[in-house]
C-alpha positions as CSV (number, residue, x, y, z in Angstrom):
1,M,-8.3,0.0,3.3
2,E,-9.9,-1.8,6.3
3,V,-8.5,-5.3,6.9
4,L,-11.4,-7.8,7.0
5,R,-11.1,-10.9,9.1
6,R,-13.3,-13.5,7.4
7,P,-13.6,-17.1,8.6
8,A,-11.8,-19.6,6.4
9,K,-15.1,-21.2,5.2
10,Q,-16.3,-17.8,4.0
11,M,-13.0,-17.2,2.2
12,W,-13.0,-20.5,0.2
13,D,-16.7,-20.0,-0.6
14,L,-16.1,-16.4,-1.9
15,M,-13.0,-17.5,-3.8
16,G,-14.9,-20.3,-5.5
17,T,-12.6,-23.1,-4.3
18,T,-12.7,-26.1,-2.0
19,Q,-11.7,-26.3,1.6
20,Q,-8.9,-28.6,0.7
21,T,-7.4,-26.2,-1.9
22,Y,-7.8,-23.1,0.3
23,S,-6.3,-24.9,3.3
24,R,-3.3,-26.1,1.1
25,W,-2.7,-22.5,0.0
26,V,-2.7,-21.2,3.5
27,S,-0.6,-24.1,5.0
28,E,2.0,-24.0,2.2
29,G,2.0,-20.3,1.8
30,V,1.3,-20.5,-1.9
31,M,-1.5,-19.3,-4.1
32,P,-2.0,-19.0,-7.8
33,A,-1.0,-15.5,-9.0
34,N,-4.5,-15.1,-10.6
35,R,-6.1,-15.4,-7.2
36,I,-3.9,-12.8,-5.4
37,L,-6.1,-9.8,-6.3
38,Q,-9.2,-11.6,-5.3
39,F,-7.7,-12.7,-2.0
40,E,-6.6,-9.1,-1.3
41,H,-9.9,-7.6,-2.1
42,L,-11.7,-10.1,0.1
43,T,-9.4,-9.6,3.1
44,G,-8.8,-5.9,2.6
45,A,-5.0,-6.4,2.9
46,N,-2.5,-6.0,0.2
47,F,0.5,-7.6,1.8
48,V,1.2,-10.0,-1.0
49,S,1.2,-7.3,-3.7
50,N,3.4,-5.1,-1.6
51,Y,5.8,-8.0,-0.9
52,L,6.0,-8.8,-4.6
53,T,6.5,-5.2,-5.6
54,L,9.3,-4.7,-3.0
55,A,11.0,-8.1,-4.0
56,A,11.2,-6.8,-7.5
57,G,13.0,-3.7,-6.3
58,R,10.0,-1.4,-6.8
59,M,8.2,0.9,-4.4
60,P,4.4,0.3,-3.9
61,I,2.4,3.5,-3.9
62,E,-1.4,4.1,-3.8
63,L,-2.5,5.4,-7.2
64,P,-4.4,8.7,-6.9
65,I,-7.7,9.3,-8.5
66,G,-7.3,13.0,-9.2
67,R,-8.8,14.4,-6.0
68,K,-7.4,17.8,-5.0
69,A,-5.3,17.6,-1.9
70,D,-6.3,19.7,1.1
71,Q,-3.9,21.9,3.0
72,V,-3.4,19.4,5.8
73,E,-2.2,16.7,3.4
74,T,0.3,19.1,1.9
75,L,1.5,20.2,5.3
76,D,1.9,16.5,6.4
77,L,4.1,15.9,3.4
78,Q,6.2,18.9,4.3
79,A,6.6,17.7,7.9
80,Q,7.5,14.2,6.7
81,Q,10.1,15.8,4.4
82,A,11.6,17.8,7.2
83,D,11.8,14.7,9.4
84,A,13.5,12.7,6.7
85,I,16.1,15.5,6.1
86,A,16.8,15.7,9.9
87,L,17.2,11.9,10.1
88,L,19.5,12.0,7.0
89,I,21.7,14.5,8.7
90,K,21.8,12.5,11.9
91,F,22.5,9.3,9.9
92,Y,25.6,10.9,8.3
93,Q,26.7,12.0,11.7
94,G,26.4,8.4,13.0
95,K,23.4,9.3,15.2
96,A,20.5,7.6,13.4
97,A,19.9,4.0,12.4
98,L,19.9,2.9,8.8
99,D,16.4,1.3,8.8
100,E,14.8,4.3,10.4
101,T,16.5,6.7,7.9
102,L,15.4,4.6,4.9
103,E,11.9,4.3,6.2
104,A,11.6,8.1,6.5
105,I,13.1,8.6,3.0
106,D,10.7,6.0,1.5
107,L,7.7,7.7,3.2
108,V,8.6,11.0,1.6
109,L,9.3,9.5,-1.8
110,R,5.9,7.6,-1.8
111,G,4.2,10.9,-0.8
112,F,5.8,12.9,-3.6
113,S,5.1,10.1,-6.1
114,Y,1.5,10.0,-5.0
115,H,1.1,13.8,-5.3
116,R,2.9,13.9,-8.6
117,A,0.5,11.4,-10.2
118,N,-2.5,13.1,-8.5
119,V,-1.5,16.5,-10.0
120,V,-1.5,14.9,-13.4
121,K,-4.9,13.3,-12.8
122,V,-6.6,16.4,-11.4
123,A,-7.3,17.7,-14.9
124,E,-9.1,14.4,-15.8
125,P,-10.2,12.7,-12.5
126,E,-11.2,9.0,-12.6
127,L,-14.5,7.7,-11.3
128,D,-14.2,6.5,-7.7
129,L,-16.2,3.3,-8.3
130,F,-15.4,1.7,-5.0
131,A,-15.7,4.7,-2.7
132,G,-18.6,3.1,-0.8
133,E,-16.7,0.0,-0.1
134,R,-13.8,1.9,1.5
135,A,-16.0,3.9,3.8
């Protein structure tokens, strides 16, 4: 998803709120939960949802729509898995950092989670309603 940098005036107009309310949300770092998805759609960034998911001890993954993966995607996942295993071995030998190792493992787990759900959906793919907006 492309991050969209919109002026504040455009944001409060599109969100149907006032300048004062929007400015308060930004300055205080608070926003009503029912406005988060709208905000993320307008900005093209999902940092708030990812933060909330991680804070709850969950892992954010992009949900697949049932598109068959090509060979490059599968090979990328295999390379990520090999990198993660190599880092895991180095970590246990005291030669790799904790953060780097966890990041590599999380990347592989997200990849496998994505492809697992995608395999289930290949039989009945969903309509890609917002494909034009992503391009």
